[in-house]
N, C-alpha and C positions, 0 to 999 in steps of 0.2 A: 504493499500500499504506500502511495507517494506521502511525502511529508505535507504537512499543512502549509509550509512556506512555499513549497513548490506548487501546491494546489492554488494558492493565492496568486502566484505568478501566472499560471496557466489561466486562472479566471480573468486576470488583468488582460492578458493577450486576447482572450475571446471577446471581452467587453470592449476593448479598444477596437477591434475589427468590426464588432456590431455597431458601435458609435459612428465610425467612419462611413460604413456602407448602408446603414440603416436597413439591413436585410432582416428577415424574420429570424428570431433568436435561435430556433432549432437549426436553421441553415448555417448561422455563424458557428454554433457548437459543433456541427457535422463537419464544417470546413476546416476547423482547427484540428479535429481528430484525423481527418483525411490528409491533412499536410503532414502530420506525424507519420502516417503510413507511408507516404510518398518519401519522406526522409529516410525512413528505415529501408525502403526498396532501393533507393539510390546508394545508400550506405553498403548494402549487400551486393552492389553490382547488379541489381535487378533480377537476381536469381531467385526463383521460388515465389510463392504467394505470401505476401506479408499479411499478418493478421492486424486487424485494427487494435491500437492500444486499448486497454481496459480504461473505461470512463471512471473518474474518481467522483463519488457522490458529493464530496465536499466542494469540488470545483462547480458542479451544477447547482448546488444549493447557493453558492455565492453569486453566481452569474444570474440564475433565474430570480433569485430574491432581490438583487440590486435592480433588475429591469422591472419586476413587479412593483417595487416600491420607488421607483424612479421619481415620480412627481414629489413625493414626500421628502426623498433624499435630496433631490435638487433644491427644494425650498430651503432645507437646512443649510445647504452649501452656500446659497445665494444670501441667506440671512447673516452668515458668519464670515463670508468673503467680501470684506470691505473694498469697495471701488472695483469689483470684478463682476461682470456678467458671465453666467456659466458658459455660454456659447463662445465667449472670447478667451476662455481658459485653454491651456494647452490640453489636447485630448487625453494625454496619458495622466496629467494631473487630476482632471475631473473624474476620471474612472478609477484612480486609486482612491480618491475621496468617496465615491460611490460605494466601492467594495468595503471600505473601512467603516463608513457610517451603516451600511447595511449590517455588517458583522457586529458593530457595537451595540446596535439598537434591536436587532432581530434575532440574534443567536446567543448562546451561553458564553461566548468568548469574553473574557474580561476586557473592558475598554483599554486599559494599558497595554494589553497584549495586541489587540487590534491596531491601536495607534503605533506601537513599535514595528509591527509588521508592515504597516502602510509606509512608514519612513524608510524601512529597508527596501521596499519596492521603489520609493522615489529616489533613494540613493542609486540604485541600479539602473533606473530607466528614465531619470529626469535630471534637471539641473540642481545645483546646490540651493539657489534661492527658491526653488520649488519645494524643497524639503522643509524649509522654514515656513513657507506659506501653508502647506499641507499640515504641518504640525500645529500651526496656529488655529486653523479651521477646526481640525479634529479636537484639539484641546478645548475650544469654545463649545463644541457640541457635547463634549464629555462633562464640562462644567454645567451646562444647561440642564443636563440629565441628573444633576446632583452628585457628580463625580468629583 
């Protein structure tokens, strides 16, 4: 079973693609796993039939949950992101925020863990100033919830 950190990274990749293409969510998820299958085939020289990688239920929980609660999550982001309209934020940043806010508010994951994991994603996939921005928004959401 994949680690939760890896699951969050995979969920971010799926959400990023979905956000850019605005394709149906099931198509975005399938496309992600299809791309993993293609990578496996190219890595093996194309020999044999590659099996589709096992889907991680935590990845799907995060992706589907973030999309199902999108309006509520985006409202929280807008409320706490001073001087930023959500559509003007870098795509990766807004989707890191979406994942973290969903995880903080709708799952059993402790908020400090969700925030730390979001910051790890930001360090890996975004700019240093984005890390500070994401931390500020998530901290404000956490404080609003009584944390």
